[in-house]
C-alpha positions in Angstrom: 60.0 133.8 16.2 61.0 137.0 18.2 60.7 137.2 22.0 57.2 137.9 23.2 57.8 141.2 24.8 59.2 142.7 21.6 56.2 141.4 19.7 54.0 143.2 22.2 55.9 146.4 21.4 55.3 145.9 17.7 51.5 145.6 18.4 51.6 148.9 20.3 53.6 150.7 17.6 51.2 149.4 14.9 48.2 150.6 16.9 49.7 154.1 17.4 50.1 154.4 13.6 46.5 153.2 13.1 45.2 155.8 15.6 46.7 158.7 13.8 44.3 160.9 11.9 45.0 160.7 8.2 46.5 164.2 8.0 48.9 163.4 10.8 49.9 160.0 9.5 53.5 159.6 8.4 52.1 158.3 5.1 50.7 161.8 4.5 54.1 163.5 4.9 54.6 163.9 1.1 51.5 166.1 1.0 53.3 168.8 3.0 55.3 170.0 0.0 54.2 169.8 -3.6 56.5 170.7 -6.6 55.8 174.3 -7.8 54.8 173.0 -11.2 51.8 171.1 -9.9 48.6 173.0 -10.5 46.4 173.9 -7.5 43.5 171.8 -8.8 45.8 168.8 -9.3 47.3 169.3 -5.8 43.8 169.3 -4.2 42.8 166.2 -6.2 46.0 164.3 -5.2 45.7 165.4 -1.6 42.1 164.1 -1.4 43.0 160.8 -3.0 46.0 160.2 -0.8 44.1 161.0 2.4 41.2 158.8 1.3 43.6 155.9 0.6 45.2 156.4 4.0 41.8 156.3 5.8 40.3 153.5 3.8 43.3 151.2 3.3 46.5 152.1 5.2 45.2 152.8 8.7 42.7 149.9 8.8 45.6 147.6 7.6 47.8 148.7 10.5 44.9 148.2 12.9 44.3 144.6 11.7 48.0 143.9 11.8 48.4 145.3 15.4 45.4 143.2 16.5 46.8 140.1 14.9 50.2 140.5 16.6 48.7 141.3 20.0 46.1 138.6 20.1 47.4 135.8 18.0 51.2 136.1 17.2 52.8 137.6 20.4 51.3 135.0 22.8 53.3 132.4 20.9 56.6 134.3 21.0 59.5 132.8 22.8 60.3 133.8 26.4 64.1 133.6 26.0 65.7 136.6 24.1 68.5 134.7 22.4 68.3 133.3 18.9 69.8 130.1 20.3 66.3 129.2 21.5 65.1 128.5 18.0 65.6 124.9 16.7 68.2 126.1 14.2 69.3 129.1 16.3 73.0 128.1 16.5 73.4 127.7 12.8 71.3 130.8 12.1 73.5 133.0 14.4 76.7 131.8 12.7 75.2 132.7 9.3 74.3 136.2 10.5 77.8 136.7 11.8 79.2 135.8 8.4 76.7 138.0 6.6 77.0 141.0 8.9 80.8 141.0 9.5 82.1 139.3 6.3 84.4 137.3 8.5 84.7 133.7 9.7 85.1 134.6 13.3 83.3 132.4 15.8 81.0 133.8 18.5 83.5 132.9 21.2 86.3 134.7 19.3 84.2 137.7 18.9 83.2 137.6 22.6 86.9 137.6 23.6 87.7 140.4 21.2 84.9 142.4 22.9 86.2 141.7 26.4 89.7 142.9 25.3 88.3 146.0 23.7 86.2 146.8 26.8 89.3 146.5 29.0 91.4 148.7 26.7 88.7 151.4 26.4 88.1 151.3 30.1 91.8 152.1 30.7 91.6 155.1 28.3 88.5 156.3 30.1 90.2 156.0 33.5 93.0 158.2 32.4 90.5 160.9 31.3 88.6 160.4 34.6 91.7 161.2 36.6 92.3 164.3 34.5 88.8 165.4 35.4 89.5 164.9 39.1 87.7 161.6 39.7 89.3 158.6 41.3 87.5 156.0 39.3 85.0 155.6 36.5 82.1 154.7 38.8 82.2 158.1 40.5 82.6 160.0 37.2 79.7 158.0 35.7 77.6 158.7 38.7 78.4 162.4 38.4 77.4 162.5 34.8 74.1 160.7 35.5 73.2 163.1 38.3 74.4 166.5 36.8 71.6 168.0 34.8 74.1 170.1 32.8 75.0 167.0 30.8 71.4 166.5 29.6 69.5 168.3 26.9 66.9 170.9 27.8 65.0 170.7 24.5 64.9 168.9 21.2 65.9 172.1 19.5 69.1 172.1 21.5 70.0 168.6 20.5 69.3 169.4 16.8 71.4 172.5 16.9 74.4 170.6 18.4 74.3 168.1 15.5 74.3 171.0 13.1 77.2 172.7 14.9 79.5 169.7 14.9 78.6 168.8 11.3 79.5 172.3 10.1 82.8 172.5 12.0 83.9 169.1 10.6 83.0 170.1 7.1 85.7 172.8 7.2 88.4 170.3 8.1 87.6 167.6 5.6 90.3 168.7 3.0 92.9 167.8 5.6 91.7 164.2 5.6 90.5 163.5 2.1 91.5 164.3 -1.5 88.0 163.6 -2.7 84.9 165.1 -1.1 81.2 164.4 -1.7 79.2 166.7 -3.9 75.9 166.1 -2.1 75.0 168.3 0.8 74.1 167.3 4.4 71.4 168.5 6.7 70.4 167.7 10.3 66.6 167.3 10.7 64.2 166.1 13.4 63.5 162.4 13.3 60.0 161.4 12.4 58.0 161.5 15.6 56.2 158.2 15.0 59.5 156.2 15.5 61.5 158.5 17.8 60.4 156.9 21.1 62.1 153.6 20.4 64.8 154.7 18.1 68.5 155.5 18.4 69.8 159.0 19.2 70.3 159.7 15.5 70.6 157.9 12.2 71.3 158.7 8.6 69.3 158.7 5.4 71.3 159.0 2.1 70.6 161.8 -0.2 69.5 161.4 -3.8 72.2 160.2 -6.1 71.8 163.2 -8.4 72.2 165.6 -5.5 68.6 166.9 -5.7 67.9 165.9 -2.0 70.7 166.2 0.6 71.7 163.5 3.0 70.1 163.8 6.4 71.0 163.1 10.0 67.7 162.2 11.6 68.0 163.6 15.1 65.9 162.0 17.9 64.3 164.8 19.8 62.1 162.6 22.0 62.4 163.0 25.8 65.4 165.3 25.5 65.7 165.9 29.3 66.8 162.2 29.7 69.3 162.3 26.8 73.0 163.0 27.4 74.6 165.5 25.2 78.2 164.5 25.7 78.3 161.9 23.0 76.5 164.0 20.4 79.8 165.2 18.8 80.9 161.7 18.2 77.6 160.6 16.8 77.5 163.7 14.5 80.8 162.6 13.0 79.6 159.0 12.7 76.3 159.7 11.0 77.4 162.8 9.0 80.9 163.6 8.1 83.4 162.1 7.8 81.1 159.1 8.5 78.1 157.8 6.7 77.3 160.9 4.6 80.8 161.2 3.2 81.3 157.5 2.5 77.8 156.8 1.1 77.7 160.0 -1.0 81.1 159.4 -2.5 80.1 155.8 -3.3 77.0 157.1 -5.1 79.2 159.5 -7.1 81.6 156.9 -8.6 80.5 156.6 -12.2 83.1 154.0 -13.0 81.4 151.5 -10.6 78.2 149.5 -11.6 75.1 150.6 -9.7 75.0 147.6 -7.4 78.5 148.4 -6.1 77.7 152.1 -5.5 74.8 151.1 -3.3 76.2 148.0 -1.7 75.5 147.5 2.0 78.3 145.6 3.6 77.5 146.4 7.2 81.0 145.8 8.5 82.5 148.2 6.0 79.8 150.9 6.2 79.5 150.9 10.0 83.1 150.2 10.6 84.0 153.3 8.6 81.5 155.4 10.5 82.9 154.3 13.9 86.5 154.9 12.6 85.3 158.4 11.6 84.5 159.2 15.2 88.2 158.8 16.0 89.2 161.1 13.1 87.5 163.9 14.9 90.0 163.5 17.7 92.9 163.3 15.3 91.9 166.5 13.6 91.8 168.4 16.9 88.1 168.3 18.0 86.5 167.0 21.2 88.1 170.1 22.8 85.7 169.8 25.8 87.0 166.9 28.0 83.5 165.6 28.7 82.8 165.5 25.0 86.0 163.5 24.6 84.7 161.2 27.4 81.5 160.9 25.3 83.7 159.7 22.4 85.2 157.1 24.6 81.7 156.1 25.8 80.8 155.5 22.1 83.9 153.4 21.8 82.9 151.4 24.9 79.3 151.2 23.5 80.5 149.4 20.4 83.0 147.2 22.3 80.1 146.2 24.6 78.1 145.2 21.6 80.6 142.4 20.9 80.2 141.0 24.4 76.4 141.4 24.7 75.4 140.3 21.2 77.4 137.1 21.6 76.3 136.9 25.2 72.6 136.8 24.5 72.7 134.8 21.2 75.4 132.3 22.1 75.9 132.2 25.9 72.2 132.4 26.8 72.4 135.7 28.6 69.1 137.3 29.9 68.0 140.7 29.0 68.8 141.8 32.6 72.4 140.7 32.2 72.6 142.8 29.0 71.3 145.9 30.7 73.5 145.3 33.8 76.6 145.1 31.6 75.9 148.4 30.0 75.4 150.1 33.4 78.6 148.6 34.7 80.8 150.1 32.0 79.0 153.3 30.8 77.1 156.4 31.9 74.8 155.9 28.9 71.3 157.3 29.4 68.5 154.8 30.1 66.4 155.3 26.9 69.5 154.5 24.8 70.4 151.4 26.8 66.8 150.1 26.6 66.6 150.6 22.8 70.0 149.2 22.2 69.4 146.0 24.1 66.1 145.5 22.3 67.9 146.0 19.0 70.5 143.3 19.7 67.8 140.9 20.6 65.7 141.6 17.5 68.7 141.9 15.0 71.2 139.1 15.8 74.8 139.9 14.6 74.2 143.3 13.2 75.8 145.1 16.2 79.0 143.1 15.8 79.8 144.9 12.5 80.8 148.3 13.9 83.8 147.4 16.0 85.0 144.6 13.8 85.0 146.9 10.8 86.7 149.7 12.6 89.4 147.4 13.9 90.1 146.2 10.4 90.5 149.7 9.0 92.8 150.7 11.9 94.8 147.5 11.3 95.2 148.3 7.6 96.1 151.9 8.3 98.8 150.7 10.7 100.1 148.3 8.2 100.2 150.9 5.5 102.0 153.4 7.7 104.6 150.8 8.8 105.3 149.6 5.2 105.3 153.0 3.6 107.0 155.1 6.3 107.4 158.7 5.1 105.5 157.8 1.9 102.4 157.2 3.8 99.7 159.7 3.0 96.6 159.7 5.2 94.5 161.4 2.6 95.5 158.9 0.0 94.7 156.0 2.4 91.2 157.4 3.1 90.5 157.9 -0.6 91.5 154.4 -1.3 89.4 152.9 1.5 86.2 154.5 0.4 87.0 155.0 -3.3 85.9 151.5 -4.4 82.5 151.7 -2.8 81.5 149.4 0.2 83.5 146.1 0.2 83.6 142.9 2.3 86.5 143.2 4.8 88.6 140.6 3.1 88.3 142.3 -0.3 89.1 145.7 1.4 92.2 144.0 2.8 93.3 142.9 -0.6 92.6 146.4 -2.1 94.7 148.2 0.5 97.6 145.7 0.1 97.5 146.4 -3.6 97.5 150.1 -3.0 100.5 149.8 -0.7 102.4 148.0 -3.4 101.4 150.6 -6.1 102.5 153.4 -3.8 105.9 151.7 -3.2 106.4 151.2 -6.9 105.5 154.8 -7.8 107.8 156.3 -5.1 111.0 158.1 -6.2 113.2 155.3 -4.8 111.7 152.8 -7.2 112.0 155.0 -10.3 
């Protein structure tokens, strides 16, 4: 059973949905646009039927659910945030690690990898801090937290930044990939009903036939408390060359069976997206030093996840320890820290996939470059990584090893 305070949040969210008028309900969103070939009379009939169903069935169901969670379920929630608190919590956490990361790493091994990554990223951040004229990270982070110019002034500004970075990266993709997705990408506002407790942005895949574009859902809630310096990195992560490019290309691989085109190996999908943030740097972006610092903040964010996730679910950390660790190593805005910590508590193991997947892709790239030398082609490497659809990390390793050997055999020196 989840922690009590998270269950209390569930009750509030359910009640908020129940309190919406039917026309404002997220369930009424399809009514906003009807296909042009639907007759006016049919449109009115369908609209009335949908609104009636929302009023009579959907909203009352959410009200009953919220009341049940608040009055009956939440009071029995556990007080400790870690999954270790459950009778089978230790075994359950190890299962989730295997499922989410497709590795056999232990919680302690992952915790140590996280501490190492935190230290390495901190050293990179310190170099940049010195270039910006600060003696240490604490003073730079404090400057960022206090300077209003680093925060958004409106949701529209945030949305426009995502669009800007997406469009500039799209022009550079041929330098990094031989194969590009056919489906388009748009940045749109995140649904208001979930924005308050959601991440800065996330991705919704487009239709497989290209009739609906992929979408970066941009969180416009409380923009005055949202930092803008990591938007560039998140745009590359959620859009291109991250989720949109990888997921769209997977959907467009006719030689693969459908289950492989839509596979969801979190370590691969999220590892690729985090790796993509770094590609922005390699292609020459993050021209603003503070935006580059935002990229490193994102790297630190994912390294911290390895420490905090294992901390709370294996080492019995409190929620306060998790929040304090974030504040110690980042200038991350408070809404983001709070939603992140709740996410790790509610979703054991998922946050481990990002950094572990990225590290595996970087390791494979280094191995391929070392073995192939002048024959190494970055575009070919990227096409091979994502050209088989999402894969478990051990299978990805085997595929890249085979690609290295094929490349060797097809080189002029072997012919």
